[in-house]
RODO-2510 file (C-alpha; in nm, 4 decimals, decimal comma):
residues 315
     n   res          X          Y          Z
     1     m    20,8881    10,4966     9,0547
     2     k    20,8965    10,7827     9,3003
     3     s    21,1646    10,7749     9,5680
     4     t    21,1419    10,8346     9,9406
     5     r    21,3867    10,8869    10,2232
     6     l    21,4095    10,5481    10,3929
     7     i    21,5260    10,5115    10,7524
     8     l    21,6766    10,1676    10,8228
     9     a    21,5131    10,0584    10,5001
    10     t    21,6047     9,9179    10,1633
    11     s    21,4596    10,0314     9,8316
    12     l    21,3063     9,7495     9,6336
    13     a    21,1008     9,7105     9,3186
    14     l    20,7816     9,5078     9,3327
    15     g    20,4653     9,4856     9,1302
    16     s    20,0986     9,4293     9,2107
    17     t    19,8947     9,1221     9,2997
    18     a    19,5397     9,0038     9,2607
    19     c    19,2778     8,9821     9,5335
    20     h    19,2119     8,6805     9,7488
    21     r    19,0059     8,3801     9,8409
    22     q    18,9810     8,2942    10,2102
    23     m    18,9285     7,9466    10,3474
    24     s    18,5579     8,0070    10,3998
    25     a    18,2262     7,9752    10,2253
    26     e    18,2014     8,3344    10,1060
    27     d    18,2390     8,4174     9,7379
    28     h    18,5384     8,6395     9,6674
    29     s    18,5101     8,6239     9,2911
    30     a    18,3161     8,9506     9,2822
    31     h    18,6211     9,1542     9,3725
    32     m    18,8751     8,9901     9,1483
    33     a    18,9985     9,1619     8,8345
    34     a    18,7400     9,2136     8,5647
    35     s    18,7801     9,0622     8,2217
    36     p    19,0234     9,2688     8,0108
    37     a    18,7532     9,2967     7,7469
    38     t    18,5155     9,4721     7,9861
    39     g    18,7497     9,7569     8,0719
    40     v    18,7734     9,9869     8,3726
    41     a    18,5001    10,1292     8,5897
    42     q    18,4022    10,4937     8,5712
    43     q    18,3887    10,5854     8,9390
    44     g    18,4182    10,9548     8,8555
    45     s    18,5705    11,0515     9,1910
    46     s    18,9324    11,0908     9,2914
    47     a    18,8073    11,1129     9,6513
    48     l    18,7620    10,7338     9,6595
    49     p    19,0244    10,4598     9,6401
    50     a    19,0591    10,3284     9,2874
    51     s    18,8829    10,0084     9,1906
    52     n    19,0813     9,6962     9,1121
    53     n    19,0955     9,7732     8,7410
    54     a    19,1940    10,1381     8,7880
    55     a    19,4430    10,0956     9,0751
    56     a    19,7703    10,0476     8,8877
    57     a    19,7185    10,3578     8,6754
    58     r    19,6102    10,5631     8,9776
    59     v    19,9188    10,4627     9,1767
    60     s    20,1466    10,5314     8,8810
    61     a    19,9961    10,8773     8,8307
    62     s    20,0115    10,9807     9,1962
    63     t    20,2408    11,2724     9,2764
    64     r    20,2744    11,1802     9,6426
    65     r    20,6142    11,0720     9,7748
    66     a    20,6138    10,6941     9,8056
    67     g    20,8394    10,3920     9,7932
    68     w    20,9313    10,0466     9,9187
    69     i    21,0828     9,9970    10,2630
    70     t    21,1859     9,7060    10,4809
    71     v    21,1058     9,6793    10,8498
    72     q    21,2509     9,4269    11,0938
    73     d    21,0286     9,1965    11,2962
    74     p    21,1772     9,2477    11,6456
    75     e    21,1091     8,8870    11,7483
    76     s    21,2182     8,6836    11,4466
    77     k    21,4660     8,9500    11,3233
    78     k    21,3357     8,8818    10,9728
    79     m    21,2600     9,1622    10,7311
    80     i    20,9106     9,2763    10,6340
    81     q    20,8476     9,4391    10,2967
    82     a    20,6170     9,7440    10,2956
    83     w    20,4945    10,0279    10,0739
    84     i    20,4844    10,3749    10,2334
    85     v    20,3149    10,6923    10,1082
    86     y    20,3595    11,0397    10,2551
    87     p    20,0850    11,3014    10,2507
    88     s    20,1362    11,6047    10,0311
    89     n    19,8894    11,8135    10,2313
    90     a    20,0038    11,7523    10,5913
    91     r    20,0136    12,0555    10,8186
    92     g    20,2780    11,9571    11,0682
    93     k    20,3305    11,5953    11,1697
    94     a    20,0898    11,3307    11,0435
    95     p    19,9445    11,0225    11,2139
    96     v    20,0001    10,6794    11,0602
    97     v    19,7549    10,4439    10,8902
    98     v    19,8540    10,0802    10,8329
    99     v    19,6706     9,9210    10,5380
   100     v    19,6390     9,5412    10,5687
   101     h    19,6018     9,3638    10,2349
   102     d    19,3957     9,0558    10,1572
   103     i    19,5170     8,6972    10,1436
   104     n    19,6769     8,7360     9,8007
   105     g    19,9456     8,9703     9,9267
   106     l    20,0355     9,3329     9,8694
   107     s    19,8696     9,4488     9,5468
   108     a    19,8512     9,7638     9,3389
   109     w    19,5005     9,7997     9,4772
   110     a    19,6226     9,7925     9,8404
   111     r    19,8928    10,0437     9,7507
   112     g    19,6192    10,2553     9,5963
   113     v    19,4272    10,2494     9,9245
   114     a    19,7441    10,3650    10,1004
   115     d    19,7843    10,6458     9,8474
   116     q    19,4228    10,7505     9,9015
   117     a    19,4714    10,7541    10,2795
   118     a    19,7808    10,9693    10,2319
   119     s    19,5711    11,2117    10,0279
   120     e    19,3698    11,2665    10,3462
   121     g    19,6754    11,3696    10,5496
   122     f    19,8032    11,0377    10,6867
   123     i    20,1367    10,8623    10,6489
   124     a    20,0059    10,5373    10,5016
   125     v    20,2043    10,2146    10,5003
   126     s    20,1010     9,8709    10,3751
   127     p    20,3176     9,5740    10,4799
   128     d    20,3472     9,2602    10,2688
   129     f    20,2576     8,9812    10,5101
   130     a    20,4001     8,7210    10,2718
   131     s    20,7449     8,8792    10,2570
   132     i    20,8856     8,6919    10,5580
   133     a    20,7693     8,3559    10,4246
   134     r    20,9155     8,4456    10,0856
   135     g    21,2503     8,5334    10,2392
   136     g    21,2189     8,9059    10,1720
   137     g    21,0929     9,1305     9,8986
   138     s    21,0596     9,0047     9,5441
   139     p    20,9695     9,1679     9,2122
   140     v    20,7762     8,8523     9,1174
   141     e    20,4131     8,8526     9,2221
   142     l    20,2739     8,5347     9,3663
   143     p    19,9842     8,3587     9,1948
   144     r    19,6633     8,3725     9,3942
   145     d    19,6811     8,0124     9,5171
   146     s    20,0489     8,0388     9,6119
   147     a    19,9924     8,3532     9,8164
   148     s    19,6954     8,1960     9,9909
   149     k    19,9047     7,8940    10,0895
   150     l    20,1640     8,1237    10,2486
   151     l    19,9212     8,3540    10,4264
   152     s    19,6359     8,1257    10,5342
   153     p    19,8400     7,9562    10,8117
   154     l    19,9998     8,2816    10,9311
   155     p    19,9187     8,2912    11,3058
   156     s    19,7535     8,5918    11,4629
   157     a    20,0600     8,6581    11,6801
   158     e    20,2785     8,7020    11,3719
   159     r    20,0199     8,9162    11,1952
   160     n    20,0031     9,1332    11,5050
   161     r    20,3830     9,1677    11,5192
   162     i    20,3989     9,2680    11,1529
   163     i    20,1456     9,5461    11,2052
   164     s    20,3131     9,6566    11,5290
   165     a    20,6615     9,6637    11,3737
   166     t    20,5369     9,8526    11,0684
   167     a    20,3440    10,1056    11,2766
   168     a    20,6377    10,1579    11,5141
   169     f    20,8718    10,2157    11,2202
   170     a    20,6377    10,4701    11,0621
   171     m    20,5630    10,6505    11,3899
   172     a    20,9389    10,6916    11,4482
   173     l    20,9741    10,8948    11,1274
   174     p    21,0344    11,2665    11,1881
   175     e    20,7228    11,3471    10,9829
   176     a    20,4963    11,1306    11,2009
   177     e    20,2781    11,1718    11,5048
   178     h    20,2888    10,8894    11,7587
   179     r    19,9390    10,7646    11,6736
   180     y    19,8206    10,5016    11,4284
   181     g    19,5118    10,3280    11,2999
   182     v    19,4647    10,0128    11,0919
   183     i    19,2438     9,9421    10,7879
   184     g    19,2106     9,5858    10,6624
   185     y    19,0273     9,4046    10,3856
   186     c    18,8907     9,0482    10,3814
   187     w    19,1689     8,8413    10,5443
   188     g    19,3040     9,1796    10,6483
   189     g    18,9688     9,2727    10,8030
   190     g    18,9954     8,9787    11,0398
   191     t    19,3549     9,0821    11,1042
   192     v    19,2341     9,4271    11,2160
   193     f    19,0220     9,2594    11,4844
   194     m    19,3173     9,0398    11,5828
   195     h    19,5318     9,3497    11,6238
   196     a    19,2654     9,5232    11,8318
   197     v    19,2361     9,2184    12,0583
   198     n    19,6140     9,1870    12,0951
   199     g    19,6547     9,5579    12,1654
   200     g    19,9221     9,6650    11,9208
   201     v    20,1877     9,9080    12,0379
   202     p    20,1535    10,2444    12,2161
   203     g    19,9825    10,4876    11,9826
   204     f    19,7191    10,2423    11,8515
   205     s    19,3995    10,4455    11,8255
   206     g    19,1447    10,2578    11,6134
   207     g    19,0726     9,9994    11,3457
   208     v    18,8432     9,9644    11,0446
   209     a    18,7670     9,6099    10,9266
   210     y    18,6181     9,5498    10,5842
   211     y    18,4452     9,2113    10,5392
   212     g    18,6394     9,0428    10,8202
   213     l    18,5305     8,9116    11,1599
   214     p    18,6828     8,8881    11,5092
   215     y    18,7727     8,5550    11,6659
   216     m    18,4631     8,3361    11,6258
   217     n    18,3328     8,0114    11,7724
   218     g    18,1094     7,9099    11,4859
   219     a    17,8614     8,1964    11,4439
   220     t    17,9371     8,3407    11,7877
   221     p    18,2153     8,5891    11,8613
   222     v    18,4605     8,4839    12,1307
   223     r    18,3530     8,7175    12,4086
   224     d    18,6724     8,6819    12,6133
   225     s    18,8726     8,8152    12,3192
   226     l    18,6365     9,1090    12,2620
   227     t    18,6821     9,2211    12,6222
   228     k    19,0463     9,2987    12,5374
   229     i    18,9598     9,5564    12,2693
   230     k    19,0412     9,9045    12,3998
   231     v    19,0144    10,1139    12,0814
   232     p    18,7207    10,2142    11,8584
   233     v    18,6435     9,9654    11,5802
   234     m    18,4263     9,9764    11,2684
   235     l    18,3133     9,6889    11,0436
   236     f    18,1827     9,7248    10,6875
   237     n    18,0417     9,4361    10,4842
   238     g    17,8493     9,3674    10,1659
   239     a    17,5290     9,1804    10,2480
   240     k    17,5857     8,9362     9,9620
   241     d    17,8587     8,7946    10,1863
   242     a    17,5998     8,6035    10,3834
   243     r    17,8474     8,4402    10,6228
   244     i    17,9800     8,7677    10,7629
   245     g    17,6396     8,9346    10,7418
   246     a    17,4837     8,6567    10,9482
   247     a    17,7500     8,6970    11,2179
   248     m    17,7276     9,0762    11,2421
   249     p    17,4223     9,0965    11,4758
   250     a    17,6004     8,8732    11,7293
   251     v    17,9190     9,0814    11,7023
   252     d    17,7168     9,4010    11,7420
   253     s    17,5305     9,2630    12,0436
   254     a    17,8471     9,1424    12,2165
   255     m    18,0378     9,4661    12,1554
   256     k    17,7481     9,6760    12,2843
   257     a    17,7066     9,4558    12,5919
   258     l    18,0761     9,5037    12,6667
   259     g    18,0496     9,8798    12,6263
   260     k    18,2876     9,8903    12,3301
   261     n    18,3080    10,1751    12,0795
   262     y    18,1891     9,9831    11,7729
   263     v    17,9762    10,0367    11,4626
   264     g    17,8930     9,7723    11,2015
   265     t    17,7293     9,8356    10,8630
   266     n    17,6036     9,5708    10,6203
   267     y    17,5331     9,7169    10,2754
   268     q    17,2381     9,5616    10,0973
   269     g    17,3094     9,4447     9,7435
   270     a    17,6868     9,4854     9,7798
   271     t    17,9329     9,1980     9,7603
   272     h    18,2231     9,0834     9,9700
   273     g    18,5082     9,3009     9,8437
   274     f    18,2798     9,5835     9,7313
   275     m    18,5457     9,8526     9,7694
   276     r    18,7836     9,6710     9,5399
   277     s    18,5121     9,5818     9,2882
   278     q    18,3178     9,9087     9,2907
   279     d    18,1585     9,9271     8,9439
   280     d    18,4308     9,7406     8,7574
   281     p    18,2340     9,5398     8,5012
   282     k    18,2503     9,1648     8,5385
   283     a    18,2696     8,9248     8,2457
   284     t    17,8995     8,8608     8,3083
   285     r    17,7587     9,2048     8,3744
   286     d    17,5434     9,2773     8,6798
   287     p    17,4721     9,6530     8,6737
   288     v    17,2615     9,6380     8,9906
   289     e    17,5424     9,4734     9,1863
   290     e    17,8013     9,7107     9,0398
   291     a    17,5890    10,0102     9,1446
   292     a    17,5459     9,8672     9,4957
   293     n    17,9208     9,8137     9,5321
   294     l    17,9947    10,1692     9,4243
   295     a    17,7241    10,3103     9,6529
   296     a    17,8683    10,1143     9,9472
   297     t    18,2166    10,2491     9,8683
   298     k    18,0864    10,6055     9,8499
   299     d    17,9380    10,5654    10,1974
   300     a    18,2073    10,3552    10,3675
   301     w    18,5218    10,5391    10,2597
   302     p    18,4233    10,8888    10,3865
   303     r    18,3106    10,7281    10,7121
   304     t    18,6466    10,5494    10,7348
   305     i    18,8362    10,8759    10,6890
   306     e    18,6150    11,0599    10,9385
   307     f    18,6703    10,7790    11,1902
   308     l    19,0466    10,7885    11,1433
   309     k    19,0711    11,1666    11,1607
   310     r    18,8583    11,1760    11,4742
   311     n    19,0496    10,9015    11,6557
   312     l    19,3984    10,9759    11,5271
   313     g    19,3730    11,3541    11,5427
   314     a    19,4643    11,4218    11,1782
   315     r    19,4518    11,7880    11,0827
***
């Protein structure tokens, strides 16, 4: 494992986790690991984050400086586990991107997203939101159901503090600019909206939510919470996630009525978790769905990077 200079941090050794299942009606099975017998997808592009099946090998092969750190929650004084990756192509100081994992905890796939963001010139850091509940970092990965039980009840205030503490830590590094953005997936996508509503810490400049919604009252976004959003926000979803897709027009309408800087895209034929699935073959093959997931990834990821570079001022 590559090493990194850690300020007020402790080196740890952890592995990867699987993806998640939220407490909702949407089907998350499409972006879980494929059957070992079906192998790894052939995305054919190192410009995209790796798929679930390819992530561990991609992270292991990366030449970027990376490692485990711990960050203190300023309120509880408990320690937060995180994975940080430094860009190898930064010209001067780099802005920070916080990658928020799904409800199954910090995985090789989430670390792969951080590595991919670092390849674009950002200092990327992905906190493990389960680490406080687990009493710190651990080399033992939680089973999917165990992680969900720890993370599902995690209140928005604590999620917000974890992102804020992690971003503040990273922005204080001598290599960093004092600007950060947040990317989140599934449970983490909703957490991006929570962070935007709660405001983060000085330097917060934008958020990208994948398949996650803001505070909702049934199918209607809570307008009073949306009024508090001060930064640009994007939302990407796979239209086969009918619950989020059905809510997106109301979110779009409310954000536009409030004059917010917001864009939402719902990709036809793609699933919830399309960026993690991409064209990884499932046990029961669905080539049309696999192609739609990969096409959505090829559109959403460059738009995510363009959004972050524009709002965070990456060179």
